[in-house]
C-alpha distance (Angstrom), angle and dihedral (degrees) to the residues before:
residue distance angle dihedral
M1 . . .
P2 3.87 . .
Y3 3.77 119.0 .
K4 3.79 112.1 -112.9
I5 3.80 116.6 -149.3
G6 3.84 128.6 178.0
V7 3.80 121.4 -151.9
Y8 3.78 122.8 -160.6
V9 3.76 121.2 -173.2
C10 3.80 114.8 -161.1
H11 3.80 122.6 -148.2
C12 3.85 90.8 -159.0
G13 3.82 86.6 -158.9
T14 3.73 104.1 -76.7
N15 3.90 94.9 -32.4
I16 3.76 88.5 94.3
A17 3.72 106.2 8.3
G18 3.84 92.5 52.5
M19 3.80 90.4 67.2
V20 3.90 105.0 17.6
N21 3.75 125.1 61.8
V22 3.81 93.9 -131.9
E23 3.79 93.8 -174.2
E24 3.77 91.8 56.0
V25 3.75 89.6 48.5
A26 3.78 93.0 52.3
D27 3.82 91.0 46.9
F28 3.80 88.8 52.8
A29 3.80 91.5 49.8
R30 3.80 91.5 57.0
G31 3.76 89.4 65.3
I32 3.84 96.2 54.8
P33 3.85 112.6 103.5
G34 3.71 111.5 -102.9
V35 3.86 97.1 23.2
T36 3.86 108.0 123.4
L37 3.82 98.0 178.5
S38 3.74 136.5 4.7
R39 3.83 126.1 -165.6
T40 3.81 142.8 171.5
Y41 3.80 126.6 -140.9
K42 3.84 133.0 177.1
F43 3.80 95.1 -125.0
M44 3.74 117.4 8.5
C45 3.73 93.7 -178.1
S46 3.83 91.0 62.4
D47 3.69 122.6 98.7
P48 3.81 91.7 -103.4
G49 3.78 91.3 48.1
Q50 3.77 92.6 52.9
A51 3.88 91.1 45.4
L52 3.82 87.9 53.7
L53 3.81 90.3 53.7
Q54 3.80 93.0 46.5
E55 3.81 94.8 48.7
D56 3.79 90.8 51.5
I57 3.82 91.1 51.2
R58 3.76 91.9 52.0
K59 3.81 97.3 40.2
N60 3.78 99.2 40.9
G61 3.82 102.0 31.6
L62 3.76 94.5 -123.2
D63 3.82 116.5 -159.8
A64 3.81 94.0 -164.2
V65 3.76 140.4 4.1
V66 3.86 130.2 -142.3
V67 3.81 116.1 -163.2
A68 3.84 113.7 -168.7
A69 3.83 102.6 -159.4
C70 3.73 139.9 100.8
S71 3.84 130.2 -28.2
P72 3.85 114.5 -45.6
L73 3.84 85.2 -127.3
M74 3.69 88.1 71.0
H75 3.80 106.0 43.2
E76 3.74 111.7 -0.7
R77 3.85 89.1 106.8
T78 3.75 90.0 48.9
F79 3.87 93.7 55.0
R80 3.87 91.7 41.8
R81 3.79 91.4 53.4
A82 3.84 91.5 47.9
A83 3.83 90.9 49.4
Q84 3.84 92.1 48.3
E85 3.81 90.9 50.2
A86 3.81 87.6 55.6
G87 3.77 92.6 51.1
L88 3.80 99.9 -99.0
N89 3.87 119.7 125.0
P90 3.83 104.2 -105.6
F91 3.85 92.6 -130.3
L92 3.78 90.6 65.6
V93 3.76 89.0 73.0
Q94 3.79 115.5 96.4
I95 3.80 124.9 -169.5
A96 3.72 122.3 -145.2
N97 3.84 108.1 -160.4
I98 3.82 104.4 -142.6
R99 3.83 94.7 154.8
E100 3.84 111.6 54.9
Q101 3.76 92.6 23.0
C102 3.84 98.4 39.3
S103 3.83 125.4 10.4
W104 3.87 94.2 36.5
V105 3.79 97.3 47.1
T106 3.86 103.5 30.8
E107 3.87 123.2 90.1
G108 3.71 115.9 -142.7
K109 3.90 128.7 29.0
G110 3.82 92.7 -116.4
A111 3.75 94.7 52.0
A112 3.79 92.1 44.3
T113 3.78 90.8 51.3
E114 3.76 94.2 50.1
K115 3.82 89.6 47.6
A116 3.81 89.2 51.1
K117 3.83 90.6 52.1
A118 3.88 89.5 52.4
L119 3.88 91.2 50.2
V120 3.90 91.7 49.0
A121 3.82 90.0 46.2
A122 3.88 88.6 52.6
A123 3.79 93.5 47.9
V124 3.71 93.1 48.7
R125 3.90 91.6 50.3
R126 3.76 88.5 49.3
A127 3.75 96.3 46.1
R128 3.75 90.1 58.6
E129 3.79 89.7 63.0
H130 3.79 97.4 47.5
Q131 3.74 119.9 117.8
P132 3.83 126.5 -154.5
L133 3.81 111.8 -100.6
E134 3.72 128.3 -171.3
M135 3.86 127.5 -140.6
R136 3.75 119.2 -128.3
R137 3.79 125.1 -140.4
V138 3.86 128.0 -141.4
E139 3.76 128.8 -175.5
I140 3.86 119.7 -107.7
T141 3.77 119.5 -128.9
P142 3.78 101.5 -126.7
S143 3.84 97.4 -129.6
A144 3.78 137.4 85.9
L145 3.74 141.1 -145.7
V146 3.73 121.9 -142.7
V147 3.85 115.3 -167.3
G148 3.74 113.1 -159.9
G149 3.87 129.2 39.0
G150 3.83 100.3 -143.6
I151 3.78 121.6 112.9
A152 3.92 92.8 -74.4
G153 3.75 93.7 51.6
I154 3.80 93.2 44.1
Q155 3.86 91.0 51.1
A156 3.75 91.8 47.5
A157 3.76 93.1 47.5
L158 3.79 95.1 48.5
D159 3.75 93.6 46.7
L160 3.76 92.1 52.0
A161 3.77 93.3 42.4
D162 3.75 93.0 49.1
A163 3.84 87.5 54.5
G164 3.84 87.9 58.0
V165 3.77 98.9 -100.8
Q166 3.86 119.3 138.7
V167 3.79 106.1 -120.8
V168 3.86 130.5 -165.6
L169 3.80 108.4 -157.1
V170 3.84 113.1 -163.1
E171 3.79 121.0 -164.4
R172 3.80 123.9 175.2
E173 3.79 95.0 -150.5
P174 3.84 127.0 70.0
S175 3.84 91.2 -103.6
I176 3.74 137.8 29.6
G177 3.85 117.3 -122.2
G178 3.82 101.6 90.5
H179 3.79 121.4 -160.8
M180 3.85 92.6 -26.7
A181 3.79 91.7 66.9
M182 3.77 88.5 65.5
F183 3.85 95.7 55.1
D184 3.73 124.9 99.1
K185 3.80 101.6 -162.0
T186 3.83 134.5 6.6
F187 3.76 125.0 -136.4
P188 2.98 142.9 -85.6
T189 3.85 95.9 4.3
L190 3.88 93.6 40.5
D191 3.79 91.2 -134.4
C192 3.83 117.0 169.4
A193 3.75 104.5 -95.8
A194 3.81 92.7 -149.0
C195 3.75 91.8 49.8
I196 3.91 89.8 57.8
L197 3.74 97.0 38.6
T198 3.77 106.3 39.1
P199 3.91 97.1 65.2
K200 3.79 89.6 52.0
M201 3.88 90.7 47.7
V202 3.79 89.5 50.6
A203 3.69 92.2 45.7
A204 3.76 93.0 52.3
G205 3.79 92.3 46.0
S206 3.89 93.6 52.1
H207 3.83 100.6 34.3
P208 3.81 110.3 121.6
N209 3.75 92.2 -140.8
I210 3.83 96.4 52.2
K211 3.71 122.7 82.0
L212 3.85 104.6 -160.0
M213 3.79 117.6 -150.0
T214 3.83 110.4 -177.4
W215 3.83 123.1 172.7
S216 3.74 86.1 31.6
E217 3.86 139.0 114.5
V218 3.73 135.5 -159.0
E219 3.85 106.3 -113.0
E220 3.73 103.4 177.1
V221 3.84 140.6 11.2
S222 3.74 124.8 -165.8
G223 3.79 136.7 154.2
F224 3.86 127.3 52.6
V225 3.75 143.8 -88.7
G226 3.76 109.2 -44.1
N227 3.82 92.8 17.0
F228 3.75 113.1 50.1
K229 3.85 116.5 164.3
V230 3.84 110.4 -149.6
K231 3.81 128.1 -171.3
I232 3.78 113.1 -155.5
R233 3.69 123.7 -165.9
R234 3.90 112.1 -143.1
K235 3.78 104.0 -157.9
A236 3.75 118.4 -140.3
G237 3.82 111.9 -99.7
Y238 3.82 95.2 173.1
V239 3.83 91.1 -132.7
D240 3.76 122.2 98.2
H241 3.75 102.1 -135.1
D242 3.77 92.1 -165.2
K243 3.85 90.5 62.8
C244 3.82 97.7 33.0
T245 3.80 114.7 104.0
G246 3.78 94.3 -166.8
C247 3.81 89.9 -123.1
G248 3.85 92.0 145.6
L249 3.81 96.6 -139.6
C250 3.75 92.5 122.4
I251 3.82 90.6 56.3
E252 3.74 91.0 49.2
K253 3.74 95.2 51.5
C254 3.85 100.0 40.6
P255 3.86 107.8 109.8
Y256 3.73 97.2 -159.8
K257 3.83 129.4 86.6
A258 3.79 142.3 -170.0
D259 3.83 136.7 180.0
S260 3.75 110.6 -73.3
E261 3.86 112.3 -120.8
F262 3.78 91.0 -161.1
E263 3.79 91.8 54.5
Q264 3.88 89.5 47.8
G265 3.89 89.6 -116.5
L266 3.88 92.4 -59.0
A267 3.75 89.9 115.5
K268 3.79 143.0 22.2
R269 3.78 131.8 -111.0
K270 3.79 132.0 -169.5
A271 3.78 124.5 -95.5
I272 3.78 85.8 -111.0
Y273 3.75 105.7 48.4
L274 3.75 154.7 154.0
P275 3.86 109.9 -133.6
F276 3.77 91.2 -133.4
A277 3.80 139.3 -11.3
Q278 3.83 96.2 -97.6
A279 3.78 94.8 43.7
V280 3.96 118.7 149.5
P281 2.83 115.6 -118.1
N282 3.81 89.6 34.9
K283 3.83 94.3 -147.5
P284 3.70 128.2 101.5
I285 3.77 134.7 -117.8
I286 3.89 133.1 -156.5
D287 3.74 120.7 -112.3
K288 3.77 102.2 -139.3
N289 3.79 91.0 -156.9
A290 3.76 92.6 60.6
C291 3.67 103.0 32.2
A292 3.85 112.8 102.8
Y293 3.81 93.9 -152.1
L294 3.80 94.3 52.7
K295 3.71 90.0 45.0
N296 3.83 103.4 43.4
G297 3.76 108.0 -3.1
K298 3.80 96.0 -103.9
C299 3.82 135.8 119.2
R300 3.91 115.0 24.7
V301 3.80 90.3 178.6
C302 3.79 90.2 142.6
V303 3.84 90.2 57.1
K304 3.75 90.8 51.1
F305 3.76 95.5 54.8
C306 3.82 99.6 36.7
E307 3.80 105.3 102.0
A308 3.89 89.8 -177.2
A309 3.80 90.3 58.8
A310 3.83 87.2 -133.3
I311 3.77 96.7 143.0
D312 3.91 109.3 103.5
F313 3.78 114.8 178.5
T314 3.82 88.6 177.2
Q315 3.80 93.2 67.8
Q316 3.86 114.4 125.4
D317 3.67 131.0 -170.6
R318 3.83 110.4 -89.5
V319 3.75 133.0 -167.0
E320 3.74 123.1 -132.9
E321 3.86 126.2 -169.6
V322 3.73 123.9 -147.2
T323 3.80 132.0 -178.0
V324 3.80 116.8 -140.9
G325 3.80 136.3 171.8
T326 3.84 96.3 -141.8
I327 3.79 140.9 10.6
V328 3.85 131.3 -143.8
L329 3.77 115.7 -160.1
A330 3.80 114.2 -152.3
T331 3.82 101.6 155.9
G332 3.84 95.1 145.8
F333 3.77 128.8 -154.9
Q334 3.76 143.1 -76.6
A335 3.73 129.4 -129.0
M336 3.71 116.6 -115.4
D337 3.69 116.2 -103.9
G338 3.85 109.7 -107.5
R339 3.73 90.3 -147.7
R340 3.77 89.6 75.0
I341 3.80 87.7 72.1
P342 3.83 97.4 53.0
E343 3.89 93.8 176.4
L344 3.81 87.5 71.3
G345 3.80 92.4 61.8
Y346 3.80 99.9 -128.4
G347 3.71 112.2 159.0
R348 3.81 89.9 10.7
L349 3.81 102.4 61.4
P350 3.84 114.8 49.3
G351 3.84 92.7 -145.3
V352 3.76 93.7 64.0
Y353 3.75 116.1 92.9
S354 3.79 136.1 -177.3
A355 3.86 120.1 -127.4
L356 3.76 93.1 -103.9
E357 3.76 93.0 48.9
F358 3.85 88.6 53.2
E359 3.80 88.0 48.5
R360 3.84 91.2 58.8
L361 3.79 93.6 41.4
N362 3.83 90.2 54.8
N363 3.91 93.6 43.6
A364 3.78 116.6 100.7
A365 3.82 88.7 -139.0
G366 3.79 90.4 47.6
P367 3.82 130.9 107.8
T368 3.82 92.1 -83.4
N369 3.76 95.9 36.6
G370 3.77 90.9 -114.5
V371 3.74 98.0 -48.9
I372 3.74 112.5 134.4
Q373 3.75 107.9 -136.3
T374 3.80 141.3 141.5
R375 3.86 120.5 -105.9
D376 3.83 90.8 -94.0
G377 3.83 90.1 53.8
R378 3.84 100.4 -103.1
A379 3.79 121.9 141.0
P380 3.82 104.8 -123.9
R381 3.81 115.8 -118.7
S382 3.73 92.2 -166.2
V383 3.80 133.4 23.9
A384 3.80 132.1 -170.4
I385 3.80 120.4 -155.1
L386 3.81 112.4 -161.0
H387 3.79 114.7 -154.5
C388 3.79 125.5 -151.4
T389 3.83 99.6 23.2
G390 3.81 98.9 -178.1
S391 3.86 95.1 -14.0
R392 3.81 122.1 106.8
D393 3.76 85.7 14.8
E394 3.75 124.3 132.6
N395 3.78 91.1 -150.8
H396 3.79 93.9 53.4
H397 3.77 124.5 5.9
R398 3.78 122.7 -2.2
Y399 3.75 93.4 -164.4
C400 3.81 127.6 87.3
S401 3.70 114.8 -115.2
R402 3.83 89.9 -143.8
V403 3.87 99.8 -148.6
C404 3.84 99.9 56.7
C405 3.79 95.4 89.9
M406 3.76 94.0 49.1
Y407 3.88 97.9 46.3
A408 3.92 88.2 44.8
L409 3.78 88.1 56.2
K410 3.82 88.5 45.7
Y411 3.78 90.2 54.2
A412 3.91 91.6 47.7
H413 3.79 88.8 54.6
L414 3.73 96.3 47.3
L415 3.99 88.8 48.8
R416 3.74 90.7 50.0
E417 3.79 91.0 46.4
K418 3.81 95.2 49.8
L419 3.82 98.0 31.6
P420 3.77 104.5 30.2
E421 3.86 91.8 172.1
A422 3.79 93.5 53.9
R423 3.84 121.9 104.5
V424 3.85 109.2 -128.0
Y425 3.78 119.6 -163.6
N426 3.86 126.4 -166.3
F427 3.87 112.1 -160.0
Y428 3.78 106.0 -164.3
I429 3.79 143.8 165.0
D430 3.81 97.4 -151.9
M431 3.78 128.4 -18.0
R432 3.84 107.9 -120.6
C433 3.71 108.0 -169.7
F434 3.68 101.1 162.3
G435 3.88 107.8 152.3
K436 3.75 136.8 82.0
G437 3.79 109.0 -66.4
Y438 3.87 93.3 1.2
E439 3.78 99.0 110.1
E440 3.93 89.1 49.3
F441 3.78 87.7 51.2
Y442 3.79 91.7 53.8
K443 3.81 92.3 51.1
R444 3.81 89.2 47.9
L445 3.83 87.7 57.0
Q446 3.80 91.9 52.0
E447 3.74 90.4 53.5
E448 3.85 90.7 50.5
G449 3.71 90.2 63.7
V450 3.81 101.9 -106.2
R451 3.81 111.9 155.7
F452 3.79 115.7 -126.0
V453 3.76 119.1 -159.6
R454 3.84 116.3 -170.9
G455 3.79 99.8 -141.6
K456 3.74 135.9 82.7
G457 3.82 118.4 -103.6
A458 3.72 103.0 -110.9
Q459 3.84 104.4 -178.6
V460 3.78 140.1 4.7
W461 3.86 120.4 -152.6
G462 3.78 133.3 -176.4
G463 3.76 113.3 -114.8
A464 3.73 93.8 -118.8
E465 3.89 89.6 50.0
W466 3.72 91.6 50.1
K467 3.73 93.8 50.1
A468 3.80 89.6 51.9
M469 3.89 94.1 47.4
V470 3.73 105.8 45.0
P471 3.80 135.5 49.0
A472 3.77 117.9 -91.2
A473 3.83 90.0 -106.4
A474 3.85 91.9 60.7
V475 3.80 93.9 53.0
P476 3.87 110.4 102.9
E477 3.87 111.6 -116.3
G478 3.82 112.5 -92.9
L479 3.79 94.4 10.3
E480 3.84 109.7 166.5
D481 3.84 125.6 -151.6
H482 3.86 93.4 -117.9
Q483 3.85 91.8 52.6
L484 3.74 128.4 91.3
V485 3.83 132.0 -128.7
V486 3.81 119.3 -143.0
V487 3.80 114.9 -155.6
A488 3.76 112.9 -156.3
E489 3.88 138.8 150.4
D490 3.76 113.9 -122.1
S491 3.77 98.5 -143.1
L492 3.84 93.3 -164.0
L493 3.80 94.3 50.1
Q494 3.85 90.5 36.6
Q495 3.70 92.2 -137.3
V496 3.85 137.1 111.0
L497 3.86 114.0 -111.9
H498 3.78 128.3 -152.2
V499 3.88 104.0 -160.2
P500 3.84 118.9 -173.2
V501 3.91 111.8 -146.2
D502 3.74 138.4 162.4
M503 3.76 97.6 -137.1
V504 3.84 136.5 25.4
V505 3.79 122.1 -160.7
L506 3.84 118.7 -164.7
T507 3.77 124.7 -153.5
P508 3.82 101.9 -147.5
A509 3.78 121.7 -154.7
F510 3.80 120.4 -100.2
E511 3.85 108.3 -109.6
P512 3.75 134.7 -175.0
R513 3.79 110.6 -95.3
F514 3.74 115.6 -89.6
D515 3.82 92.2 -106.0
A516 3.73 97.3 43.6
E517 3.76 92.9 116.1
E518 3.81 91.6 52.8
V519 3.77 91.6 46.1
G520 3.74 91.2 48.9
R521 3.82 91.4 55.5
R522 3.80 93.9 44.5
F523 3.84 92.0 54.3
L524 3.89 94.5 32.0
V525 3.77 91.4 -119.8
S526 3.77 121.2 150.4
R527 3.90 123.4 -129.6
G528 3.75 127.0 -144.6
A529 3.77 126.6 -129.1
D530 3.88 89.6 -85.3
G531 3.77 90.5 55.8
F532 3.85 96.3 -113.9
F533 3.87 117.2 125.9
L534 3.84 111.7 -84.8
E535 3.74 120.9 -125.7
Q536 3.84 121.4 -139.4
H537 3.87 92.1 -114.2
P538 3.80 125.5 1.4
K539 3.80 92.5 -139.6
L540 3.83 109.2 18.3
A541 3.82 99.8 35.6
P542 3.87 106.4 20.3
V543 3.80 95.7 156.5
S544 3.84 99.9 33.1
T545 3.79 124.1 89.2
T546 3.82 133.9 -153.3
N547 3.84 86.8 -103.8
E548 3.82 100.4 80.2
G549 3.86 112.9 -127.4
V550 3.86 94.2 23.8
F551 3.83 115.2 101.6
I552 3.85 130.5 -178.6
A553 3.80 130.0 -141.6
G554 3.69 137.2 179.6
A555 3.81 132.6 0.4
C556 3.81 93.0 -18.7
Q557 3.85 84.6 77.8
G558 3.80 93.3 46.9
P559 3.80 142.0 -51.3
K560 3.83 112.3 -53.2
D561 3.79 140.5 152.5
I562 3.84 126.1 -109.7
P563 3.84 98.5 -92.2
D564 3.84 91.4 52.6
T565 3.79 91.4 42.3
V566 3.86 90.9 54.2
A567 3.79 90.9 43.8
Q568 3.75 91.9 53.3
G569 3.83 92.6 45.2
S570 3.89 88.1 57.5
A571 3.82 91.2 42.6
A572 3.92 90.2 53.1
A573 3.83 89.7 47.0
S574 3.75 89.6 50.3
K575 3.86 92.8 51.9
A576 3.84 89.7 47.1
L577 3.83 91.6 48.1
S578 3.88 92.2 49.5
L579 3.77 87.8 55.1
I580 3.76 96.7 46.4
T581 3.85 95.3 47.4
R582 3.79 90.0 55.8
K583 3.87 86.8 71.6
E584 3.71 90.9 -154.6
I585 3.79 135.9 36.0
E586 3.80 136.7 -154.3
I587 3.74 118.8 -114.2
E588 3.77 116.1 -141.0
A589 3.78 113.8 -104.1
T590 3.83 96.8 -150.7
T591 3.85 94.4 89.4
A592 3.73 136.5 133.6
H593 3.81 121.1 -93.4
V594 3.88 129.1 -161.6
Q595 3.78 118.4 -136.8
D596 3.81 99.8 -144.5
E597 3.82 93.8 -157.8
L598 3.80 90.4 61.2
C599 3.87 100.0 37.0
S600 3.85 112.0 106.0
G601 3.77 93.0 -171.6
C602 3.82 93.7 -119.6
R603 3.87 90.1 142.5
T604 3.81 93.5 -142.1
C605 3.85 89.3 135.8
I606 3.78 95.1 53.4
G607 3.75 95.8 66.4
L608 3.77 94.0 42.3
C609 3.83 99.9 52.9
P610 3.81 109.7 106.3
Y611 3.77 91.3 -160.3
N612 3.79 98.5 48.8
A613 3.83 87.9 -124.3
I614 3.85 96.2 138.8
T615 3.78 123.6 79.1
F616 3.80 132.5 172.3
D617 3.77 118.0 -114.7
E618 3.81 102.2 -144.8
A619 3.79 93.2 -166.2
R620 3.83 93.8 57.1
K621 3.79 96.9 27.4
R622 3.73 89.5 -131.2
A623 3.80 137.3 116.7
A624 3.81 118.4 -107.9
V625 3.91 130.1 -160.6
N626 3.72 121.4 -141.7
D627 3.74 101.7 -140.8
A628 3.82 92.4 -158.1
L629 3.83 90.6 59.5
C630 3.79 100.1 37.0
K631 3.83 115.4 98.8
G632 3.77 96.2 -170.6
C633 3.82 94.0 -115.1
G634 3.80 92.5 146.8
T635 3.80 99.4 -135.6
C636 3.76 92.9 127.1
V637 3.73 91.3 45.8
A638 3.80 92.1 56.8
A639 3.81 94.6 40.7
C640 3.83 100.9 48.5
P641 3.81 108.7 110.6
S642 3.83 91.5 -159.8
S643 3.91 95.1 47.7
A644 3.80 84.4 -126.9
I645 3.81 96.6 138.0
L646 3.83 121.7 75.3
A647 3.84 128.1 -166.4
R648 3.81 111.5 -136.1
H649 3.75 109.5 -127.5
F650 3.86 90.6 10.6
G651 3.79 101.0 69.0
D652 3.82 123.2 150.5
R653 3.82 91.7 -105.1
Q654 3.83 89.4 55.2
I655 3.75 95.6 46.3
F656 3.82 94.5 44.5
S657 3.79 92.5 46.2
E658 3.83 88.7 52.3
I659 3.82 91.3 52.0
E660 3.74 91.3 47.5
G661 3.79 89.9 51.5
L662 3.90 91.4 53.5
L663 3.82 90.6 49.3
S664 3.83 95.3 45.2
L665 3.84 96.7 86.0
């Protein structure tokens, strides 16, 4: 019986028809052996276009369909679904990409038309070799894992929990809250950060559907969408939180101190400590590197004063395993270390501060109770805020960190508010005030008397250093040894400035966290050239990843402000929820398959599989593919020295037939 193939050439408006003669391509297709009919339509992806395809399948009994249109990434599922509704196996649909791979990249209408013919001929040849495939369905575990307890993770966890989903929220620090917990005010409304964040932290900590695991890290992830098995390491905190009442007496009595990570090293904390007053959970842990008993067996003051007997020095790390249906990654960012730009003096000059250090200085609950002062206790009379520290920089990060301009403006306002007589300089490349109310906030700062210098701060020197380096004529009048000199070029005045100040605040670039590569491998999530986690599609799937069932939210995907981070947290929760509520999910049929009679048991494929989908069956001495984990990438197929692994839908006959079609013109 002859094979019946229908070919449909899409105009895609002028995207294809503007460069490709679609009628000529359709006429050409009618002459290809096996093609029963060939049509053109303005928009094949539209409802009328799909109805046309379905009617032809039913009326003409088509055995396969070729749609010459845009990338299969855009509409392959659309046409597969349409074919299936008409009674044709969805894997008998072949897409010829004549937009991205032809009309958009080929010069000359004649050349584009000829290339489109070749692509259609290749698709028809391949379609003749297709075999019907069946999708499998697996049940979804109705629970979710959220990794990261910053504002993105908290928002995602709360949205999922409020929808009735059981959520495991994992945070590597002793408390949830993330970077936002360190802030004093948020731009542009200048709301109290704690007033916004703390209620959400408390809600996450007390929600009946959220299991909070702080001071914990994900150690291993296995399984597949709908059934991820996750091992979580619960680090020893040496305090039994089930017994602890949170009275704080142990903290008060502890005689040993260490630098406070939360206060950015500007203050000390006890060896047994809460990171900050509003911490959730509001119960302490013991720092084993600062505790005298854990280091040398002496002290135990905390044990003596703890009436609840909650101190437990026998605690060890333990690993818990959970099974979840979906995962949201919200692991956040880190600020670039200013010491990587030594010419700006951070770490060398005491008057140079990072952005987070200034946040804590300005915070009423910070190390100076909100009094802005230098490390030697002076109130600064002049402050320089240097924008783009490491951002938009060919030597460090080419990308814009998006929020630096706005929080630099926030700092300028807070300085003018608390130190009205101080001179405040903003050294900037361009002001990027993109959000709602941001441009208005910028204009407000101009009216407050902040001095804006269009030029990047290039160097920062100590006053004594500057005096020793330059001729007396180049020393700013009244420069004192404890002061700083900012060297910058004013690009508007086209001159180099030497500005004496008492304090310099850097705005470091947002960077991927130091362990982003390791986390990406663990969760099988790709990273972009900038190191941040890569979304499946920047417009159509901004929180999805190529690992189905794993979503990303917040600054782990790229620099963003708090409103965008919260929105993305909710978006990731929505995607995760839509997956869970399906109760079961279809597993892609285009997977790899091992032919047992050809497999030699060499195990070459096992180490190469990027999805850990291949195991070794010791009883049969053969490799085996887990269809639920396999993504059909073909790595194992290409690497197998025995040619024992086949890729469904991408067999040798299909590939070679496609190549023959391309070369047939």
